[in-house]
N, C-alpha and C positions, 0 to 999 in steps of 0.2 A: 296684595299687600307686599310692600317692598321690604327687603332686608339688607342691611349693610353687609359688605364683604369684609372678612377678617384678613388683615395683612399677615403675610408669612413671617418667619423668623427674621427676615431681612427688611421687613417693612414694606414689602411689595404686595400689591393687590392684583390678583389675576382677573382680567376682564376678557370676556368672550369676544370673538370676531364681530358678533352682532352688536354688542355693547360698544366696541370701538367704532364701529360704523355709525352708530347712533351719535356718538360724540362728534364724529366728522361732519355729519349732517347738521347738527346743532351749531357747531363752531362756524361752519361755512356761512350759513344763512344769518347767524346773529352778528358775525363780524362785519357783514355787509350792511345790515340794517342799522347798526349803531353809528355808522359814518354820518356826519352832519347832524347827529342827534345826541350822542354822548359828549360829555365835556372833554376838553383837550387832555386833562389830567388822566382820565380813564384811558383814552386812546394811547397816550404815551406809556401808561402802565402796561397795556396790552403788548406793546412792543418790547418793553423791558422784560416781561415774563417769557415772551417767545415760546408759548406753550405748543406742544405738538398738535397738529391739525388733524391727524389721521388716527389718533388713539387717545384714550383717557390718560391724562398725565398722572404720574405718581406724586404723592404728597412731598416726597423728598426733592423732586425736581423743582416744584413750585417754591418750596422752602428755600432752596439754594439761591434763587433769584431774589426772594423777599428779604432774606437775611442780608444780602449785599445792599439792598436799597434802604430798608428801615429797621432791620433787626427782627422782623416778624417771621413766624413759621406757620405751617398748616399741620393740624393734628387730626389724624383719622379718628372718627368716633362712630358709635352706634347711631342709628337713625334718631332715636329720642334720648336726650340726655337731660339730667336735672338742671333747672335754671342756675343753681349755684355753681355747678360744674361749668356751664356756659360762661358765666361771669368770671370764674377763676381763670379759664383759658384766655379770655380777652385781656384780663388784667395782667397776664404774663406774656402778652404778645403772641398768643397762639390762637389761630382762627380755626374753629372746628369744621370739619368736612365729613359729612356722612358718605361712606364709600359705596354708594350705589348710584346708578344712572337710570333715568326714566326709560320706559319702553317706547316703541314707536306709536303705540296707541295714546300715550300721554305726551307726545312730542310738543304740543302747543300749550298744554296747561297741566301743572302739577302743584297740588297744595303743599306737598312735603318738599322741603329744600333738598335737592340732590347735588351730586358733585359738580354738575355743570353750573348750577346756580352759584355754588360756593367759589369755584375756580374762575369762571368767566365773569360772574356778576360782581364779586367782592374783591378778589385778589388783585386785579390790576390797580385799584385805587389804594390798596395797602402799600403800594410803592410810593405813595404821596405822603409827606410828613404830616400835613394838617389832618388828613383823614386817619392815618395810622395812629397819631397821638390821641385823636378824639376817641377812637374805638377803645384804645387801652384805658384812657381815663374813664370812659363810660363803664367799663368792666369793674374798675376799682370802686367807683361810686355806687354802682349797683350792689356790690358786696356789702357796702356800708349802710345801704338804705334799709329801712324797716320793711318787712314783707308786704305790709298793706300800702306802701308807697311805691312799690316796684311797678305796679300797673301803670301809674302816672308817668314814671320815669321811662317805662317801656315805650310810651308813645313818642318820646323824643327819638329813640332808636329807629322806630318805624318810619317816621316822617323825615328822617335824614338818611341814615345808612341804607335803609331798605327802599324808600320811595321818595327820595329827595330830588328836587330840580334846582338849577342854579342859573343865574343870569350871566351872560357873556356878551362880548362885543358882537357876536354873530347871532344873538338872540338866546332864547331859553335852551338849556341843554340838561341832560340827565346825568346824575351821579349815583342815584340809588340802585343798589344791586338787584333788588326785586324787580325793578323795571328792566334793567339792562340785560337780564338773563331771560326775559320774556319777549318773544317775537311780536305778539299782539300788543302788549302794553308799551313797548318801546315806541311804537307809532301812535298809539292812543294817547299817551301821556302828553305829547307835544301837539298833536294835530286834531284830536277830537274836540268838538265844542261842548261835550258833556261835562267833564270834570271842572271843579273850581281850581284855580291856580292862585294861591294867596301869598303875599309877602310873608316871610318867616317872622313869627312872633312867638317867642319861647313860651309865654304863658298860654297863648291860644293853642299852641301845639300840644302842650301838656293837658289841656282840657278836652282835646279831640279824641274820641274813641275811634277805633278802626275795625274793619273786617279783614281777616286774613284769607277768607275763602272766596273772595270775589275781586274783580277788577276795581281799582280805587276810584272814588268819586271826588276826592280832594287831594291836592298836593300843596306843599309849602316850598317856597322858593327862596334860596339864599342869594345874597348879592354877589358872593364869591365863595369858592371853596375855602379860602383863608378865613372865612367867618367861623369855621369850625374851631379855630384857635380861640376866637372871642367867646364862643359858647363854653369852651373849657374853663374860662376864667369866672364863669357865673357860679353862684351858690345853687347848684342843681338839686342838692338834697333838701335844702331849705325851701326851694320853690316847690318841689314835689310834695313836701309835707303840707305846705299852705294850701296848695291846690287840691290835694286829696281830702282836705277837711271841708271843702266847699262844693264838691261834686259827688254824684253817685258813682260808686266804683263799677266800672264795666268789666266784662270778661275779655280782657285784652291778652294777646299772646305774642311772644317774640319768636319769630322764625328767622334763623340766620341764613 
């Protein structure tokens, strides 16, 4: 069982040599595997953040770069936080990061989002205005949504921010943080013949239940990262209400 580490009075989290070495292993292999698989916006964001490669970064370090780019910050949190707290953080341009890192035994697969998932998977694209504004807007709307509509709204987050693909001139690329922080799924999402890769349709996305405890069987594909701006203009709360009235509620979960 993992436990988040508590920052000291200066906001610093102390990581052991083994934990720093684990970060170094993860960073080295993932930064290589995302080449020619991640979207350009992600790769640019990775350069902008310029995170240390030999140790776990501190939240303040990542925040400093994000603030300059889009006004976002990273907030250290406990491993499990209430959904409302999660939404409140996003609505205020704070991305939550559980301050633990996986062990060597869990190097390839971890159901719980650790700090590598948050920093490497999500933070690079938080330097992109379309992505950053979408996540903020999502948090605000989720706070306004009725509790029984949040499961439907959560599917939008899952199939975009966590497991989204996007078309580019070079072919399909990845922008979902759940994929980009996973060595296996980064290859699988683009190259395996198993999963469906469907054009993004907001209604279909909101009707699609998902599993958080296994590799995905379906991905939705945006035409461009800029489409996130267009999605922000839609009546997402109205759509979630209509769709929730016509489908059985599934036990969906959001993991950041």
